[in-house]
C-alpha positions as CSV (number, residue, x, y, z in Angstrom):
1,M,13.1,-4.6,-123.1
2,Q,12.9,-7.0,-125.9
3,A,10.9,-9.5,-124.0
4,L,8.7,-6.5,-123.1
5,I,8.2,-5.6,-126.5
6,G,7.6,-8.8,-127.7
7,V,4.3,-9.7,-125.5
8,T,3.5,-5.9,-126.2
9,V,3.5,-6.7,-129.8
10,L,1.2,-10.3,-129.5
11,G,-1.0,-8.7,-127.0
12,F,-1.6,-5.8,-128.8
13,A,-1.9,-7.4,-132.1
14,S,-5.3,-9.2,-131.0
15,Y,-6.6,-5.8,-129.3
16,C,-6.3,-4.2,-132.5
17,L,-7.5,-6.8,-134.8
18,T,-11.0,-6.9,-133.1
19,L,-10.8,-3.0,-132.6
20,A,-12.7,-1.7,-135.7
21,S,-13.5,-5.2,-137.4
22,L,-16.0,-6.3,-134.1
23,P,-18.3,-3.7,-134.8
24,V,-18.7,-4.3,-138.6
25,Y,-19.0,-7.8,-137.6
26,A,-21.9,-7.1,-135.3
27,V,-23.7,-5.0,-137.9
28,S,-23.3,-7.6,-140.9
29,G,-25.1,-9.9,-137.9
30,G,-27.7,-7.3,-137.7
31,A,-26.8,-5.1,-135.3
32,A,-28.1,-1.4,-136.0
33,E,-25.3,0.9,-136.6
34,S,-25.8,3.1,-133.7
35,T,-25.3,0.2,-131.1
36,A,-22.4,-1.3,-132.8
37,G,-20.0,0.2,-130.6
38,V,-21.5,-1.9,-127.9
39,V,-19.1,-4.5,-128.3
40,T,-16.0,-2.2,-127.9
41,A,-17.7,-0.5,-124.7
42,V,-17.9,-3.7,-123.0
43,F,-14.4,-4.7,-124.0
44,L,-13.3,-1.6,-122.4
45,V,-15.4,-1.2,-119.3
46,V,-14.3,-4.5,-118.5
47,T,-10.4,-3.4,-119.0
48,I,-10.8,-0.2,-116.8
49,A,-12.5,-2.0,-113.8
50,V,-10.1,-4.4,-113.6
51,Q,-7.0,-1.8,-114.4
52,M,-7.8,-0.4,-111.0
53,V,-7.0,-3.4,-108.9
54,I,-4.1,-4.5,-111.2
55,P,-1.4,-2.7,-108.7
56,S,-2.8,-4.8,-105.6
57,L,-3.2,-8.0,-107.8
58,T,0.8,-7.8,-108.7
59,S,1.6,-7.1,-105.5
60,R,0.0,-10.3,-104.1
61,F,0.3,-12.9,-106.9
62,G,3.6,-11.4,-108.3
63,L,4.5,-10.0,-111.8
64,G,4.4,-13.5,-113.9
65,P,1.5,-15.3,-112.6
66,V,-0.8,-12.0,-113.1
67,L,0.9,-11.0,-116.5
68,A,0.6,-14.8,-117.7
69,G,-3.3,-14.6,-116.8
70,G,-3.5,-11.5,-118.6
71,L,-2.3,-13.3,-121.7
72,I,-4.5,-16.6,-121.4
73,A,-8.0,-14.3,-121.0
74,M,-7.3,-12.4,-123.9
75,G,-6.0,-15.3,-126.2
76,V,-8.3,-18.3,-125.3
77,P,-11.8,-16.4,-125.7
78,S,-10.5,-14.8,-129.5
79,P,-11.0,-18.3,-131.4
80,F,-14.8,-18.3,-130.7
81,Y,-16.0,-15.2,-132.0
82,V,-16.4,-17.3,-135.3
83,L,-19.3,-19.0,-133.8
84,H,-22.0,-16.3,-133.9
85,D,-22.5,-12.7,-134.9
86,S,-24.9,-11.6,-132.3
87,V,-23.7,-8.3,-130.1
88,A,-24.3,-10.5,-126.7
89,W,-22.1,-13.2,-127.9
90,I,-19.0,-10.7,-129.1
91,S,-19.7,-9.0,-125.9
92,A,-19.4,-11.7,-123.6
93,L,-16.4,-12.9,-125.2
94,S,-15.1,-9.4,-125.6
95,A,-15.6,-9.1,-121.5
96,V,-13.2,-11.7,-120.8
97,R,-10.9,-10.5,-123.2
98,G,-11.1,-7.3,-121.5
99,A,-9.8,-8.4,-118.3
100,G,-6.6,-9.7,-119.8
101,F,-6.1,-6.7,-121.9
102,A,-6.4,-4.5,-118.6
103,V,-3.5,-7.0,-117.3
104,L,-1.4,-6.1,-120.7
105,T,-1.8,-2.5,-120.1
106,V,-1.1,-1.6,-117.0
107,L,2.0,-4.1,-116.3
108,G,3.4,-2.9,-119.9
109,A,3.4,0.9,-119.0
110,T,5.1,0.2,-115.5
111,L,7.6,-1.8,-117.0
112,A,8.4,0.3,-119.9
113,A,9.1,3.0,-116.8
114,R,11.1,0.7,-114.6
115,V,13.8,-0.8,-117.3
116,A,14.6,2.5,-118.6
117,P,17.9,4.0,-117.7
118,P,18.2,7.3,-115.6
119,G,17.3,10.2,-118.2
120,R,15.8,8.0,-121.0
121,R,12.5,7.7,-120.1
122,G,10.5,9.3,-122.8
123,E,12.6,6.9,-125.1
124,S,11.7,3.7,-123.5
125,I,8.0,5.0,-123.4
126,G,8.7,5.6,-126.9
127,L,9.7,2.2,-127.9
128,Y,7.0,0.8,-125.6
129,G,4.5,2.9,-127.8
130,L,6.5,1.6,-131.0
131,A,5.6,-1.8,-130.0
132,I,2.1,-0.9,-129.7
133,A,1.9,1.0,-132.9
134,I,3.4,-1.4,-134.9
135,P,0.4,-3.8,-133.9
136,N,-2.2,-0.6,-134.5
137,L,-0.5,-0.1,-137.9
138,L,-0.9,-3.6,-139.3
139,A,-3.7,-5.0,-137.5
140,V,-6.4,-2.4,-137.4
141,P,-7.0,-2.2,-141.0
142,A,-6.2,-6.4,-141.5
143,G,-9.0,-6.7,-139.1
144,A,-11.4,-4.5,-141.0
145,A,-10.4,-5.9,-144.1
146,L,-10.9,-9.4,-143.0
147,V,-14.3,-9.1,-142.0
148,L,-15.2,-6.9,-144.4
149,D,-14.3,-9.5,-147.4
150,G,-16.0,-12.3,-144.7
151,H,-13.1,-13.8,-143.5
152,V,-14.1,-13.8,-139.7
153,G,-12.8,-17.3,-139.1
154,W,-9.0,-15.8,-139.9
155,L,-9.7,-12.7,-137.7
156,S,-10.6,-15.3,-134.2
157,W,-7.3,-17.3,-134.8
158,L,-5.2,-14.5,-135.4
159,A,-6.6,-12.8,-132.3
160,A,-5.3,-15.7,-130.1
161,S,-1.9,-14.2,-130.7
162,P,-1.1,-12.9,-127.1
163,L,-1.2,-17.3,-126.0
164,L,2.5,-17.0,-127.8
165,G,3.6,-14.1,-125.5
166,L,3.4,-16.9,-122.7
167,L,6.6,-18.1,-123.6
168,L,8.4,-14.9,-123.1
169,V,7.2,-14.1,-119.7
170,P,10.0,-16.2,-117.7
171,V,12.3,-14.0,-119.7
172,L,10.6,-11.0,-118.8
173,V,10.4,-11.4,-115.2
174,R,14.4,-12.7,-115.1
175,S,15.0,-9.0,-116.6
176,V,13.5,-7.0,-113.5
177,A,13.5,-6.2,-110.2
178,P,11.0,-7.9,-108.0
179,E,7.8,-5.9,-107.4
180,A,7.9,-3.5,-104.5
181,G,5.6,-4.0,-101.6
182,P,2.1,-1.9,-101.5
183,G,2.6,1.4,-100.8
184,P,0.1,3.3,-98.1
185,A,-2.9,4.5,-99.2
186,G,-2.1,8.1,-98.9
187,T,0.5,7.6,-101.4
188,R,-1.7,5.8,-103.7
189,R,-4.1,8.3,-103.6
190,A,-1.6,11.1,-104.5
191,A,-0.3,9.4,-107.5
192,V,-4.0,9.3,-108.4
193,R,-4.3,13.2,-108.0
194,A,-0.8,13.7,-109.6
195,A,-2.2,11.7,-113.0
196,L,-5.3,13.1,-113.1
197,A,-4.7,15.9,-115.7
198,P,-2.7,14.0,-118.3
199,S,-5.3,11.6,-118.3
200,A,-7.9,13.7,-118.7
201,V,-6.3,14.9,-121.8
202,L,-5.6,11.6,-123.1
203,L,-9.4,10.9,-122.4
204,V,-10.5,13.3,-124.7
205,V,-8.0,12.6,-127.7
206,T,-8.8,8.6,-127.3
207,L,-12.6,9.1,-127.2
208,A,-12.0,11.0,-130.8
209,G,-9.7,8.0,-131.8
210,G,-12.6,5.8,-130.8
211,G,-14.8,7.2,-132.9
212,V,-12.5,7.4,-135.9
213,V,-12.0,3.1,-135.8
214,T,-15.0,2.1,-134.8
215,F,-17.3,4.5,-137.2
216,L,-15.0,5.2,-140.0
217,P,-15.4,1.5,-141.6
218,I,-19.4,1.7,-141.2
219,E,-19.7,5.1,-142.8
220,R,-17.3,3.7,-145.6
221,P,-18.0,0.1,-145.7
222,D,-16.3,-0.2,-149.4
223,G,-13.0,-1.4,-147.2
224,V,-10.7,0.1,-149.5
225,L,-10.8,3.8,-148.2
226,V,-11.0,2.5,-144.8
227,T,-8.2,0.1,-144.7
228,V,-6.1,2.9,-146.2
229,A,-7.3,5.6,-143.7
230,L,-6.5,3.4,-140.5
231,L,-3.0,2.4,-142.3
232,V,-2.0,5.8,-142.8
233,F,-3.3,6.8,-139.6
234,G,-1.6,3.6,-137.9
235,V,1.8,4.9,-139.6
236,T,2.1,8.4,-138.6
237,G,0.5,7.5,-134.9
238,A,3.6,5.1,-134.8
239,V,6.3,7.7,-135.8
240,T,5.0,10.4,-133.3
241,R,4.4,8.1,-130.5
242,W,8.1,6.5,-131.1
243,R,9.6,10.2,-131.7
244,S,7.8,12.5,-129.3
245,G,9.2,10.6,-126.3
246,M,12.9,11.2,-127.2
247,L,12.0,15.0,-128.1
248,A,10.5,14.9,-124.5
249,D,13.6,13.8,-123.0
250,R,15.8,16.2,-124.6
251,L,13.4,19.5,-124.9
252,G,10.6,18.6,-122.1
253,G,6.7,18.5,-122.8
254,T,6.1,22.3,-121.9
255,W,4.8,22.9,-125.5
256,L,4.8,19.6,-127.2
257,L,1.8,18.1,-125.3
258,P,-0.3,21.5,-126.4
259,L,0.8,21.2,-129.8
260,A,0.1,17.4,-130.3
261,L,-3.3,17.9,-128.9
262,V,-3.7,21.0,-131.7
263,V,-2.8,18.5,-134.5
264,A,-4.9,15.6,-133.6
265,A,-8.1,18.5,-133.4
266,V,-7.0,19.9,-137.4
267,G,-6.7,15.9,-138.5
268,L,-10.2,15.1,-137.2
269,V,-11.7,18.2,-138.5
270,L,-10.0,17.1,-142.0
271,I,-11.4,13.8,-142.0
272,A,-14.9,15.4,-141.1
273,V,-14.2,17.2,-144.5
274,G,-13.1,14.4,-146.3
275,L,-16.9,12.7,-145.7
276,A,-18.3,15.3,-147.8
277,A,-15.7,16.5,-150.0
278,G,-13.4,13.3,-151.1
279,A,-11.3,10.6,-150.3
280,V,-8.4,12.5,-150.4
281,W,-9.4,14.6,-147.8
282,V,-10.3,11.7,-145.6
283,L,-6.8,10.3,-145.8
284,I,-5.0,13.8,-145.2
285,G,-6.9,13.8,-142.3
286,A,-6.2,10.3,-140.8
287,A,-2.3,11.2,-141.4
288,V,-2.6,14.4,-139.1
289,F,-5.0,13.2,-136.6
290,G,-2.8,9.9,-136.4
291,A,0.0,12.1,-135.7
292,G,-1.4,13.7,-132.8
293,F,-2.8,10.9,-131.5
294,G,0.4,9.0,-131.2
295,A,2.5,12.3,-129.7
296,T,-0.3,12.7,-127.4
297,Q,-0.2,9.0,-125.8
298,N,3.5,9.2,-125.2
299,L,3.4,12.6,-123.6
300,T,0.6,11.8,-121.0
301,L,2.4,9.0,-120.0
302,V,5.5,11.0,-119.5
303,A,3.9,13.7,-117.9
304,A,1.7,11.3,-115.6
305,F,4.8,9.4,-114.6
306,A,6.9,12.7,-114.2
307,R,4.2,13.9,-111.5
308,A,3.2,11.0,-109.8
309,G,6.8,10.0,-108.8
310,E,9.1,6.6,-108.7
311,G,6.8,5.1,-105.7
312,G,3.6,5.9,-108.1
313,T,4.3,4.5,-111.0
314,T,2.2,1.4,-111.0
315,T,-0.8,3.7,-109.8
316,A,-0.2,6.3,-112.5
317,S,0.1,3.5,-114.9
318,A,-3.8,2.3,-114.1
319,M,-4.8,5.7,-114.1
320,W,-3.5,6.6,-117.7
321,N,-4.8,3.1,-119.2
322,A,-8.2,3.8,-117.7
323,A,-8.4,7.1,-119.4
324,F,-7.3,5.6,-122.5
325,D,-9.7,2.9,-122.5
326,A,-12.7,5.0,-120.9
327,G,-11.8,7.6,-123.9
328,T,-11.8,4.6,-126.5
329,A,-15.0,3.3,-125.1
330,T,-16.8,6.6,-124.6
331,G,-16.2,7.0,-128.6
332,A,-16.8,3.8,-129.6
333,L,-20.7,4.2,-128.0
334,A,-21.6,7.2,-127.5
335,L,-20.5,9.3,-130.8
336,G,-22.7,6.5,-132.6
337,F,-25.7,8.3,-131.2
338,L,-24.3,11.5,-131.7
339,A,-23.7,10.5,-135.4
340,A,-27.3,9.2,-135.6
341,G,-28.5,12.5,-135.3
342,I,-26.5,15.1,-136.7
343,G,-24.1,12.8,-139.0
344,L,-20.6,11.5,-138.7
345,D,-18.9,14.8,-140.3
346,W,-20.5,16.7,-138.0
347,T,-19.9,14.7,-135.1
348,Y,-16.2,14.7,-136.1
349,V,-16.3,18.3,-136.1
350,V,-17.6,18.9,-132.8
351,V,-14.9,16.3,-131.1
352,G,-12.7,18.2,-132.7
353,A,-13.8,21.4,-131.0
354,L,-13.7,19.3,-127.8
355,L,-10.0,18.4,-128.5
356,A,-9.1,22.4,-129.0
357,A,-11.1,23.5,-125.9
358,A,-8.4,20.8,-124.3
359,V,-5.6,22.6,-125.0
360,P,-5.4,24.5,-122.1
361,L,-5.4,21.8,-120.0
362,A,-2.7,20.3,-121.5
363,S,-0.5,23.1,-121.1
364,A,-1.2,23.2,-117.8
365,A,-0.3,19.3,-117.3
366,A,2.9,19.6,-119.2
367,R,4.1,22.7,-116.9
368,V,3.3,21.0,-113.5
369,A,5.6,18.0,-115.2
370,V,8.4,20.0,-116.0
371,R,8.3,21.7,-112.8
372,S,8.1,18.1,-110.7
């Protein structure tokens, strides 16, 4: 678990550093604000495409080589961001990094489930989520601050952090049992169907998250409010992603998952109010939205694994991660065009309503997971 946490922190530090900062970097280079999310969308589209083949790649080549290749693909291109600020250049580098990120996300979530003692899967996934949330807490606002202050060179080199994770791969490989052989096609299809409902809930909430981290820095480019808001968002998300897993082990997710989605919807509306009413409401909204965002991530992953069963863990992980990244990419791209028409505040209100509309789906997914 320690090795997994180390690899996760180093890999997600690279992702989080560039998540909110690269769109700002592209705008500073002359890109239109409505198209700034293209760089995030390219990264995540490649991520989603590669995620779906990770189970087959791991079965063929083994855990160690695939994981090492993913860390290299994430780390090596990062220093080259400093060379140019065009959307095309940033997107090309991000496409390579997206393939590496696909490996990290699918195998990380799978390993978090495999190392869990009986009855403590939610806690193990919570610790894994905390390892993701710590970079989100620090690196998302730090990346935005670095670009807003003109320190793109520092950002580029810091984003090469996954290369340090190569030192931990041998330890991680030795600590887990060998990968099982590929299951029958029918088993994988069943796992995809089982993970569909929680993955759909996750897609909706990450669509909202992608819209917050991409466009809030552009809407408030002074840097101070955005940095603090993203920091608050990361703090509450880290705490709830960790603690919700422990609660799920004890109480189940029947009411926790719908509640988390409601909290996220309320937080997004409060951010929208703050854009018109003042900075304090933006910070309150970021805190509330982060709490719902973090809890929903953990609880949907627990539900996906419970529904898919032990034989479908890797496939369920691929589905869940694809939904996470598809939602983030959609939020980073589509919400920009919506905001250009109705304003960012009303865009957040619309997406908050979408989150509320998904509560019945969250309730159904949680109930099925408990019966499983």
